[in-house]
N, C-alpha and C positions, 0 to 999 in steps of 0.2 A: 504494500500500500504506500502510495506517495502523496504528499501534500503539495498541492499546486498553489492554492491560496487558503486563507482560513476557512473558506466555505466550499472549496472544490478539492476533492480527493480523487485519486486514480488508482485502480488496481488492474494488473495485467495478468496474463496467463503463464503457464509453466514454461513457455518458450519466450518469455520476456515480452518485449514490445514489437517484435518483428512481424513480418507479413503473415506468418502462421499462427499468430496470436491476435487477440483483440482487446483493446482497452475498454474498461468499464469505468464510468465516472459516477461519483456520488456528490450530490449537492446538499449541503447542510444548512437547514433553515429550522423553523419551529418543527417542521416535519422533514422527512428525508426523501429525496428524489434520486432515482437510479437512472442513468443514461446508458442504454444498451445492456445486454446480458451475457454476451460471449458465447462461445461454443458450449454444447451440452456437456454436463459434468462439472460445472463450476458453482453449483448452488451452495454447497457447503462453504466454499471459499467466500462467496458473497455474504453469506449469513455471518461468518466470523468477522468480516470487515464491518458490517453494520453494527454488530455488538461492540467491537473495538472502538468505534467512533462514539459510543455511548447511547446508541439508539436500540430499540427493540424492533422486531419484524413488523409489529403493528404500527410503528412510526413511519414505515415506508408508504408514502401517500401517492407517489407517481412513479411509473416506469415509462420513460420516453425512449422511443426508437428512432434513430436517425435514418434507418431504412430497414428493409425486410430480410436481408440476407441472413443465412443460418448462423454465421459467426457473430451476429449481433442479437439474434433472437432465440438462440438455442435453449436458454434456461427460462424463457419468458413464462411459459405455462406454469411451471413449478413455482416460480417466484410469485406469480399472481395468486396461486393457491395458498401460499404461505403468508402473504402480506395483505391480500385484498386490495392492492394498489390499483389506481387508474392506469390503464394502458393508453398511451398517447402516441399517435403517429399521423403522418400526412394522409389526407384523403386518398391520394393516388396509390399509396402503398397498402392501404387498409385491406383491399381484396386479397392480397397475397398473404397477409398476416392472418386473416380470418379464414383462409382456405377456400375462398370463392374462386380464386385463380391459382393455378399451379405455379410453383417457383420454377422459372426457366433454368434448366440444368446446363451449365457451360459446356460448349462443344468438346472441350478437352476431357471432360469427365463422363461423357455419355457412353463410352465404351465399357465403363465399369458399372455393372448393374447395381452393385451394392451402394454406389454413390447416389443413385436416384432416391433411395430411401433416406440416406443421410441428408440429402439436400432439401428434403421436405419436412419442415418442423411441425410440431403439433399446432393445429389451428387454435386461435383464441380471438375473441371479440375485441375490437378496438373501442374503448370507452369514449375517448375524446379524439375526434378527427380534426386536425389543424390545417390551416391554409397559410400562405405567405402573409406576413404582417401581423398574425395573431400574437397576443401577449399572454403568457402563462404566469399566474400569480405566485412565482417562486423567486426568492432573492431580489425582491423589489421589481420584478418583471423580467421575464425571458422573452425575447423577440424571436419568433419563428421566421427563418429565411428559407424559402423554397429554393433548393439547389439541385434540380434534376440533372440527370446525365448518367450517374452511376446506376440509379434506379429512377423510375418516373417520379417517385414521391420522396426522394432524398431531401433531408432538411439539415440546416445548420442552426445553431442556437447561440444567439448573442445575449450576453449577460452584462449589461452596462455597469452594474454595481461592482463587478469584479474585473472590468475592462478585459473581458475574455470572450473568445469565440470557440465553440465546439463544432467541428465541421465533419464529423463522421468520416466517410471515405472519399470526400471531395478531393483531398490531397493526402498522401501518406508521407511519413517522415521516418522510414526505417533506417536507411543509411544516409539518405539525403532527401530533399523534397522531390516527390515524384507523383505522376498520375497513377490512379488505380489500374489494376490489370484490365486490359481490353476485353479479356474473356468474360469478365464479370460485370462489364459496363454496357448499359443499353445504348448510349449515344455519347461517344467520347468527344465529339465536336461541341456538343451542348455542355459537357463537363468543363471544357476549356473556357467557354464563354462565361460560365458561372464563376469560375476561379477569377476571371478578370473583374467580375462584378464584386466579389468579395475583396479583391485587392484595392478597391476604391474606398473601403471602410477604414476606420482607425480603431485599432485594438492593440493591447500590449501583449496578450497571451493568446495562443491558439493551441487547441487540443485536438489530436487526431484519433481516428479509430485504430490506426496502426502506426506505431512509432512514438517517440518521445515528444512531449509538448515543447513548444517554444515559449519561454516565459519572460522574454524581454524584446521589445521592438518587433513583435511578431508580424504586424501588418507590413512593415518594410520588407521582411523576408518573403512574404507572400507576393508582394508587389514585384520583387526581383524575379521570383519564379514565374509570375505571370508574363513578364517581359520576355523571358527565355522561351516560354511556350509560344508566344506570338511570333517570335523569330523563326522557330523551327516547324511550326504547324500551319503557317499561312504563307 
């Protein structure tokens, strides 16, 4: 477990913060909010972190999903059962989370039959379906920024009180700033355009789904990355 600010904590998987692991974020307020849930098998770890932070499972009020991929939703059903928390996701990703649409299996994995089962998580209802510009009443207000490309309903979360942005898989920071895998991305051109939109914002901290957070002058680093993308992709 790592402290990012006095109100934002991060826990990662057994493989650290690399591409084969997924970061989970916890927002500390009067109640607790969990952002993403990681691959299946991490429920015990998440519960230990909740208790270590001084909360009980009944204090978990919200579970926010930046997008529907299994490495972010793998423990969602179990955590919802344990906590009774509200499940929050973008309207466009809700059908995949709820099981009304199948999760597209990446081409690279289709030859492995067992991966199809792994790639389809347990369906669960989304309690709160958000849109671009919505404000969630956590930490003085979290602004939803719709950042499609990786999935249709990918979102980023801007937390002005903490001068922080949580961007899911819009960008990764495993060894350096990079785009998400094309195999797992619906529209990479749209992804790049949305990175340029984010680059116009001002924030000191940025937190990724994969990789270590940037905790100083983060918007400048994203701007530099955006400039490089524009040079090589246009």
